[in-house]
C-alpha positions as a Markdown table, in Angstrom:
| # | Residue | x | y | z |
|---|---|---|---|---|
| 1 | Met | 16.8 | 41.1 | -10.7 |
| 2 | Ala | 17.9 | 43.5 | -12.4 |
| 3 | Ala | 15.9 | 46.6 | -14.2 |
| 4 | Arg | 17.1 | 50.0 | -15.6 |
| 5 | Ala | 15.3 | 53.2 | -16.5 |
| 6 | Cys | 16.0 | 56.5 | -16.9 |
| 7 | Glu | 18.5 | 57.5 | -13.7 |
| 8 | Phe | 16.6 | 54.8 | -11.4 |
| 9 | Glu | 18.1 | 51.4 | -10.9 |
| 10 | Leu | 17.0 | 48.4 | -9.7 |
| 11 | Asp | 19.5 | 45.4 | -8.9 |
| 12 | Leu | 17.6 | 42.9 | -5.8 |
| 13 | Thr | 18.6 | 39.3 | -4.9 |
| 14 | Leu | 15.3 | 37.5 | -3.7 |
| 15 | Asn | 14.8 | 34.0 | -2.6 |
| 16 | Pro | 12.5 | 31.9 | -1.7 |
| 17 | Ala | 11.6 | 32.0 | 2.3 |
| 18 | Arg | 9.1 | 28.9 | 1.4 |
| 19 | Pro | 7.9 | 26.9 | -1.2 |
| 20 | His | 5.5 | 28.0 | -4.1 |
| 21 | Val | 1.9 | 27.7 | -3.5 |
| 22 | Leu | -0.5 | 26.7 | -6.6 |
| 23 | Gln | -3.4 | 29.0 | -7.1 |
| 24 | Gly | -7.1 | 27.2 | -7.6 |
| 25 | Asp | -7.0 | 23.9 | -8.6 |
| 26 | Gln | -4.1 | 22.4 | -8.2 |
| 27 | Gly | -2.8 | 25.4 | -9.9 |
| 28 | Tyr | -5.9 | 25.5 | -12.9 |
| 29 | Ser | -7.3 | 29.2 | -12.0 |
| 30 | Arg | -10.7 | 28.9 | -13.4 |
| 31 | Lys | -12.6 | 32.1 | -13.5 |
| 32 | Gly | -15.6 | 32.1 | -16.0 |
| 33 | Pro | -17.9 | 29.2 | -17.2 |
| 34 | Asp | -16.3 | 28.1 | -20.4 |
| 35 | Pro | -13.0 | 26.4 | -20.2 |
| 36 | Gly | -11.0 | 29.1 | -21.7 |
| 37 | Asn | -12.0 | 31.4 | -18.5 |
| 38 | Ala | -9.3 | 30.3 | -16.8 |
| 39 | Ser | -5.1 | 30.0 | -16.4 |
| 40 | Arg | -2.2 | 28.1 | -15.0 |
| 41 | Tyr | -1.2 | 30.2 | -11.6 |
| 42 | Phe | 1.5 | 29.7 | -8.7 |
| 43 | Ser | 2.8 | 32.0 | -6.5 |
| 44 | Tyr | 5.5 | 32.4 | -4.3 |
| 45 | Thr | 4.1 | 34.3 | -1.1 |
| 46 | Arg | 7.5 | 35.4 | 0.5 |
| 47 | Leu | 10.6 | 36.1 | -1.2 |
| 48 | Asp | 13.3 | 37.0 | 1.2 |
| 49 | Thr | 14.8 | 40.3 | -0.7 |
| 50 | Gln | 18.1 | 42.6 | -0.4 |
| 51 | Gly | 20.0 | 44.7 | -3.1 |
| 52 | Leu | 20.7 | 48.4 | -3.7 |
| 53 | Ile | 18.4 | 51.0 | -5.6 |
| 54 | His | 20.3 | 53.3 | -7.6 |
| 55 | Leu | 18.2 | 57.2 | -7.8 |
| 56 | Asp | 19.6 | 60.1 | -8.7 |
| 57 | Glu | 22.9 | 58.4 | -9.1 |
| 58 | Glu | 22.7 | 57.8 | -5.2 |
| 59 | Ala | 22.8 | 54.1 | -4.1 |
| 60 | His | 20.4 | 52.7 | -1.2 |
| 61 | Arg | 20.5 | 49.3 | 0.0 |
| 62 | Gly | 17.8 | 47.6 | 1.5 |
| 63 | Glu | 15.7 | 44.2 | 2.2 |
| 64 | Gly | 12.3 | 43.3 | 2.7 |
| 65 | Leu | 9.9 | 40.7 | 1.8 |
| 66 | Gly | 9.1 | 40.2 | -2.0 |
| 67 | Trp | 6.2 | 38.5 | -3.2 |
| 68 | Met | 6.1 | 36.5 | -6.8 |
| 69 | Asp | 3.5 | 36.0 | -8.9 |
| 70 | Arg | 3.3 | 33.1 | -12.7 |
| 71 | Glu | -0.3 | 33.4 | -14.2 |
| 72 | Trp | -0.4 | 32.4 | -17.7 |
| 73 | Gly | -3.3 | 31.2 | -20.6 |
| 74 | Ser | -5.6 | 31.9 | -23.0 |
| 75 | Ser | -8.9 | 34.6 | -22.3 |
| 76 | Ala | -8.9 | 34.8 | -18.6 |
| 77 | Leu | -12.4 | 36.7 | -18.5 |
| 78 | Ser | -15.6 | 35.9 | -19.7 |
| 79 | Glu | -18.3 | 38.5 | -21.7 |
| 80 | Glu | -19.8 | 39.1 | -18.1 |
| 81 | Gln | -17.2 | 40.0 | -16.5 |
| 82 | Thr | -15.1 | 43.7 | -16.5 |
| 83 | Gly | -12.4 | 43.7 | -14.4 |
| 84 | Trp | -11.1 | 42.2 | -11.2 |
| 85 | Asp | -9.9 | 43.5 | -7.4 |
| 86 | Trp | -6.3 | 41.0 | -6.5 |
| 87 | Phe | -5.2 | 41.3 | -3.1 |
| 88 | Ser | -1.7 | 40.0 | -1.9 |
| 89 | Leu | -1.1 | 40.4 | 2.0 |
| 90 | Gln | 1.9 | 39.6 | 4.0 |
| 91 | Leu | 0.8 | 40.1 | 7.5 |
| 92 | Ser | 2.8 | 39.8 | 10.7 |
| 93 | Asp | 1.2 | 36.8 | 12.0 |
| 94 | Gly | 3.2 | 34.7 | 9.0 |
| 95 | Ser | 0.3 | 33.9 | 7.1 |
| 96 | Asp | -0.6 | 35.2 | 3.2 |
| 97 | Ile | -3.0 | 35.8 | 2.1 |
| 98 | Met | -4.2 | 36.2 | -1.7 |
| 99 | Phe | -8.0 | 37.4 | -3.5 |
| 100 | Tyr | -8.7 | 37.4 | -6.9 |
| 101 | Arg | -12.5 | 39.5 | -6.9 |
| 102 | Leu | -14.1 | 39.2 | -10.4 |
| 103 | Arg | -15.8 | 41.9 | -11.2 |
| 104 | Glu | -19.6 | 42.0 | -13.2 |
| 105 | Glu | -20.9 | 44.2 | -15.7 |
| 106 | Asn | -23.5 | 44.4 | -12.9 |
| 107 | Gly | -21.6 | 45.2 | -10.7 |
| 108 | Gln | -21.5 | 41.9 | -8.2 |
| 109 | Thr | -18.5 | 39.5 | -7.5 |
| 110 | Ser | -18.4 | 36.8 | -9.8 |
| 111 | Pro | -18.9 | 33.2 | -8.5 |
| 112 | Phe | -15.4 | 32.5 | -9.8 |
| 113 | Ser | -13.8 | 34.9 | -6.7 |
| 114 | Lys | -11.1 | 33.1 | -5.5 |
| 115 | Gly | -7.7 | 33.3 | -3.0 |
| 116 | Leu | -5.6 | 31.5 | -0.7 |
| 117 | His | -4.7 | 31.7 | 3.2 |
| 118 | Val | -0.9 | 30.6 | 3.7 |
| 119 | Thr | -0.4 | 29.6 | 7.3 |
| 120 | Pro | 2.9 | 30.3 | 8.8 |
| 121 | Asp | 4.1 | 26.9 | 7.9 |
| 122 | Gly | 3.7 | 26.6 | 4.9 |
| 123 | Asp | -0.2 | 25.0 | 4.9 |
| 124 | Thr | -2.5 | 26.0 | 2.1 |
| 125 | Arg | -6.2 | 26.6 | 2.2 |
| 126 | Leu | -8.2 | 27.6 | -0.5 |
| 127 | Leu | -11.0 | 30.7 | -0.3 |
| 128 | Thr | -14.1 | 31.0 | -2.3 |
| 129 | Val | -16.1 | 34.3 | -2.3 |
| 130 | Asn | -18.2 | 32.7 | 0.6 |
| 131 | Asp | -15.6 | 32.8 | 2.4 |
| 132 | Val | -14.2 | 36.8 | 2.1 |
| 133 | Glu | -16.3 | 39.9 | 2.8 |
| 134 | Leu | -14.7 | 42.5 | 1.3 |
| 135 | Asp | -16.0 | 46.3 | 1.8 |
| 136 | Ile | -14.2 | 49.8 | -0.4 |
| 137 | Gln | -13.7 | 52.1 | 2.3 |
| 138 | Ser | -12.6 | 55.3 | 0.1 |
| 139 | His | -12.1 | 56.1 | -3.3 |
| 140 | Trp | -9.2 | 58.0 | -4.9 |
| 141 | Gln | -9.6 | 60.1 | -8.5 |
| 142 | Ser | -6.8 | 60.5 | -11.0 |
| 143 | Pro | -6.1 | 63.8 | -11.7 |
| 144 | Lys | -4.5 | 62.9 | -15.0 |
| 145 | Thr | -7.3 | 60.2 | -16.7 |
| 146 | Gly | -10.3 | 61.0 | -14.4 |
| 147 | Val | -10.9 | 57.4 | -13.3 |
| 148 | Arg | -12.2 | 56.4 | -10.1 |
| 149 | Tyr | -10.7 | 54.0 | -8.3 |
| 150 | Pro | -11.4 | 52.2 | -4.7 |
| 151 | Leu | -8.3 | 52.5 | -2.5 |
| 152 | Ala | -9.0 | 51.4 | 0.8 |
| 153 | Trp | -10.8 | 48.5 | 1.8 |
| 154 | Gln | -11.8 | 46.5 | 4.6 |
| 155 | Leu | -10.9 | 42.4 | 4.3 |
| 156 | Arg | -13.0 | 40.0 | 6.7 |
| 157 | Ile | -13.0 | 36.2 | 7.0 |
| 158 | Pro | -15.1 | 35.3 | 9.4 |
| 159 | Glu | -14.2 | 31.7 | 9.4 |
| 160 | Leu | -10.1 | 32.6 | 9.8 |
| 161 | Ala | -10.7 | 35.8 | 12.1 |
| 162 | Pro | -9.1 | 37.9 | 10.5 |
| 163 | Thr | -10.5 | 41.4 | 10.3 |
| 164 | Leu | -7.7 | 43.7 | 8.0 |
| 165 | Asn | -7.8 | 47.4 | 6.5 |
| 166 | Ile | -6.1 | 48.1 | 4.2 |
| 167 | Glu | -4.6 | 51.5 | 2.7 |
| 168 | Pro | -2.5 | 52.6 | -0.2 |
| 169 | Arg | 0.7 | 53.5 | 0.7 |
| 170 | Leu | 0.3 | 56.5 | -1.8 |
| 171 | Glu | -2.5 | 57.2 | -3.7 |
| 172 | Ala | -1.1 | 58.0 | -7.3 |
| 173 | Gln | 0.4 | 54.5 | -8.4 |
| 174 | Glu | -1.9 | 54.7 | -11.5 |
| 175 | Ile | -0.2 | 53.1 | -14.7 |
| 176 | Asp | -1.7 | 54.4 | -18.1 |
| 177 | Gly | -0.1 | 52.6 | -20.9 |
| 178 | Thr | -1.7 | 50.2 | -23.2 |
| 179 | Phe | -3.7 | 48.7 | -20.5 |
| 180 | Arg | -4.8 | 50.9 | -17.4 |
| 181 | Tyr | -4.2 | 49.9 | -14.2 |
| 182 | Trp | -3.6 | 51.2 | -10.9 |
| 183 | Glu | -1.3 | 48.6 | -9.1 |
| 184 | Gly | 0.4 | 49.5 | -5.9 |
| 185 | Ala | 1.6 | 48.9 | -2.4 |
| 186 | Met | -0.2 | 49.3 | 0.5 |
| 187 | Thr | -0.2 | 48.9 | 4.4 |
| 188 | Val | -2.7 | 46.3 | 6.7 |
| 189 | Glu | -3.9 | 47.0 | 10.1 |
| 190 | Gly | -6.3 | 44.9 | 12.0 |
| 191 | Glu | -6.7 | 41.8 | 14.4 |
| 192 | Arg | -7.4 | 38.3 | 14.4 |
| 193 | Glu | -9.4 | 37.3 | 18.3 |
| 194 | Gly | -8.7 | 40.4 | 19.8 |
| 195 | Gln | -5.0 | 40.4 | 18.8 |
| 196 | Ala | -3.3 | 43.2 | 17.0 |
| 197 | Ile | -2.2 | 42.5 | 13.0 |
| 198 | Asp | -0.6 | 43.8 | 10.7 |
| 199 | Gly | 1.6 | 44.2 | 7.2 |
| 200 | Gln | 2.2 | 44.6 | 3.8 |
| 201 | Gly | 0.5 | 43.8 | 0.4 |
| 202 | Tyr | -0.2 | 44.9 | -3.0 |
| 203 | Leu | -3.4 | 46.2 | -4.7 |
| 204 | Glu | -4.2 | 45.5 | -8.4 |
| 205 | Leu | -7.4 | 47.0 | -9.9 |
| 206 | Ala | -8.0 | 46.8 | -13.5 |
| 207 | Gly | -11.2 | 47.8 | -15.6 |
| 208 | Tyr | -12.1 | 50.9 | -13.9 |
């Protein structure tokens, strides 16, 4: 993967560390009551990543873990939905979590919110809105747009045991273009059955 913009250049090689996973019902991700409120959706939740970042005429070599989503469809949201909070988390025990929280006009979480838990062995389990508990811990207000975003979260999956605290690496990760998003890198800390667990993640907020 290569990208260039102004004095920044990115040149990375990404290789799947585990097979792709299908989101939703065998890759069909329903997001509302109508047939058109859906997408086709799959993910590579762990990509071994290495390469070069060029910044201000200096080259920096690095390596890490990547995540790739591929999603396409017609009209994803229903009229009652205003946006979403999307989490992708890579945990130190080798497991991965995706959760797609859809928000309704009344502030409630849509029953069509869904996610996926991937075990270290690559086995998957669908997560429904009843499996996941999300609590906002703090907000950040953009000095540019005035929009107030929930950036710090606590995520719990009682049946699978993890309690995770999710915080941004940097607050100012807003994208103010044709569509306004907050998209950025996150840190993860918490525990599973009394054992410390940490990790990294990505958060996308839309509709605020």
